[in-house]
Every structure is written in C-alpha cells, then in structure tokens.
C-alpha positions in Angstrom: -0.1 23.7 31.6 -1.1 23.7 28.0 1.7 21.3 27.1 0.3 18.7 29.5 -3.1 18.9 27.8 -1.6 17.7 24.5 0.4 14.9 26.0 -2.4 12.3 26.0 -3.3 13.1 22.4 0.3 12.8 21.3 0.6 9.4 23.1 -2.5 8.1 21.4 -1.3 9.4 18.0 2.0 7.7 18.5 0.4 4.5 19.5 -1.9 4.3 16.4 0.9 5.4 14.1 3.0 2.4 15.2 0.1 0.0 14.9 0.3 -0.1 11.1 4.0 -0.9 11.0 5.2 -4.3 10.0 7.0 -6.1 12.7 10.2 -7.9 12.0 9.5 -11.3 10.6 10.6 -14.2 12.7 13.5 -16.1 11.1 11.7 -19.4 12.0 8.7 -18.7 9.7 8.0 -21.4 7.3 7.0 -20.9 3.7 3.3 -21.6 4.6 3.4 -18.9 7.3 4.4 -16.3 4.8 1.4 -17.2 2.6 -1.0 -17.4 5.5 0.0 -14.0 6.8 -0.1 -12.5 3.3 -3.6 -13.9 2.8 -4.7 -12.5 6.1 -3.3 -9.1 5.1 -5.2 -9.4 1.8 -8.5 -10.2 3.6 -8.0 -7.0 5.6 -7.2 -5.0 2.5 -3.6 -4.4 3.7 -2.1 -4.7 0.3 1.3 -3.2 1.1 1.7 -5.6 4.0 0.8 -8.6 1.7 3.3 -7.3 -0.8 5.9 -7.2 1.9 5.3 -10.8 3.0 5.5 -12.1 -0.6 8.7 -10.1 -1.2 10.4 -11.4 1.9 9.3 -14.9 1.0 10.9 -14.5 -2.5 14.2 -13.4 -0.8 14.1 -16.1 1.8 13.0 -19.1 -0.3 14.1 -18.4 -3.9 14.8 -22.1 -4.5 11.1 -23.1 -4.0 10.2 -22.5 -7.6 6.6 -23.8 -7.3 5.7 -21.4 -4.5 7.9 -18.6 -5.9 5.7 -18.3 -9.1 2.7 -18.2 -6.8 4.2 -15.3 -4.8 5.2 -13.5 -7.9 1.7 -13.8 -9.3 0.2 -12.6 -6.1 2.4 -9.5 -6.1 1.3 -8.8 -9.7 -2.4 -9.3 -8.7 -2.0 -7.0 -5.6 -0.5 -4.3 -7.8 -3.4 -4.7 -10.1 -5.9 -4.4 -7.2 -4.1 -1.3 -6.0 -4.5 0.3 -9.4 -0.8 0.2 -10.2 -1.4 -1.1 -13.7 2.0 -0.4 -15.1 3.7 -2.3 -12.3 1.2 -5.1 -12.6 1.7 -5.3 -16.3 5.5 -5.5 -15.9 5.1 -8.2 -13.3 2.6 -10.2 -15.4 4.9 -10.0 -18.4 7.9 -11.1 -16.3 6.1 -14.2 -15.2 5.1 -15.0 -18.7 8.7 -14.6 -19.8 9.7 -17.1 -17.1 7.3 -19.6 -18.5 8.9 -19.2 -21.9 12.5 -19.0 -20.9 13.2 -20.5 -17.5 14.7 -23.9 -17.2 12.3 -24.4 -14.2 9.2 -23.6 -16.2 8.1 -27.3 -16.0 7.8 -26.8 -12.2 5.3 -23.9 -12.5 1.7 -24.6 -12.4 0.2 -23.7 -15.8 -2.8 -21.8 -14.3 -0.6 -18.9 -13.3 0.5 -18.2 -16.9 -3.2 -18.2 -17.9 -4.0 -15.9 -15.0 -1.3 -13.5 -16.0 -2.7 -13.4 -19.6 -6.1 -12.6 -18.2 -4.6 -9.9 -16.0 -2.9 -8.3 -19.0 -6.2 -8.4 -20.9 -8.0 -6.7 -18.0 -5.4 -4.0 -17.9 -5.9 -3.4 -21.6 -9.6 -3.2 -21.2 -9.3 -0.7 -18.3 -7.0 1.4 -20.5 -9.5 1.3 -23.3 -12.4 2.2 -21.1 -10.5 5.1 -19.4 -9.4 6.4 -22.8 -12.9 6.2 -24.1 -14.3 8.0 -21.1 -11.6 10.7 -21.4 -12.5 11.4 -25.1 -16.2 11.3 -24.2 -15.7 13.9 -21.5 -13.7 16.1 -24.0 -16.5 15.8 -26.6 -19.1 16.8 -24.0 -17.0 19.8 -22.9 -16.6 20.9 -26.5 -20.3 20.6 -27.1 -21.2 22.6 -24.0 -18.7 25.4 -25.1 -20.3 25.5 -28.5 -23.9 25.5 -27.4 -24.4 21.9 -28.6 -25.6 18.8 -26.8 -24.6 15.3 -27.1 -27.2 12.6 -26.7 -26.0 9.1 -25.7 -27.8 6.5 -27.6 -27.2 2.8 -26.9 -28.6 0.1 -29.2 
C-alpha cells in the first residue's frame, strides 16, 4: 500500500525532469530557426539550451561564415553571462584570432571583434574587482584578529 502512495509523486517528478531536456532538432531547421530558438532560450535564461542551439548551428552550417561568427560570439557572451570567465575569454580570443588570421575575415561583421574586445576588458575588470575584494576581506580579518579596525574612506 505504501508503494502506491509514492507512485503519483514519482510520475510527477519524472514528468518535470524530462521537461528540461532538449528535444532532437528537426533536420529541416533553417539557419534562422536556430537563432530564433537560441534567442528564445536566452530570454528564458536557459543558457545551456541556447549554447546547444548555437553549437548545433555551427556543426550544421559551418560554411555560413557571416552567421558562424555571430553564433561564436553568442556562445562566448553566454559563457560570460554564466560566469564562466575562462571559457568566455578563450572564446573571445579565438574570435579575435579569426579576425586576424582567417581568409574569411572580410566576411565577418567588424562589430563582433569590437564586442569581443569589450568582453575581454569586462572580464579583466571583474578579475581586478574580485581580487581587490579578496585582499580587502583579508585585511579586515587581519585587523579584527589584531584588535584593529579598518575605516573605509572614499574621496
């Protein structure tokens, strides 16, 4: 009897656990459909799903250089938004490298290189701020251990 009580809960749990999975992508999807679905996923804060759509797009349409650079930038930006700064930095640098070395660079819109440079600067700023906060916390802990106090003064 007690096993029957848990059956509805297990069914509901199984239903919701499957709801987050990505369905197989229709082979008939156009390039625009990938971008539309990825943007919808981004609007819903489903970053992993958006990464998946951009990744499949890059596998399926590698010859579309103009949209491929957009998808690559979006993957870097999503990694940045997810807090994966090392991955985002690598992706940004890879895109910049393509602008410098790829024979198809003339097909890339120049704004994505600039956006990658901005992304790299933002990552460096975050590293600096986090490092500064880390040392400030260490200073405060030291002061408290030694009966001192630290006064923050901003000018």
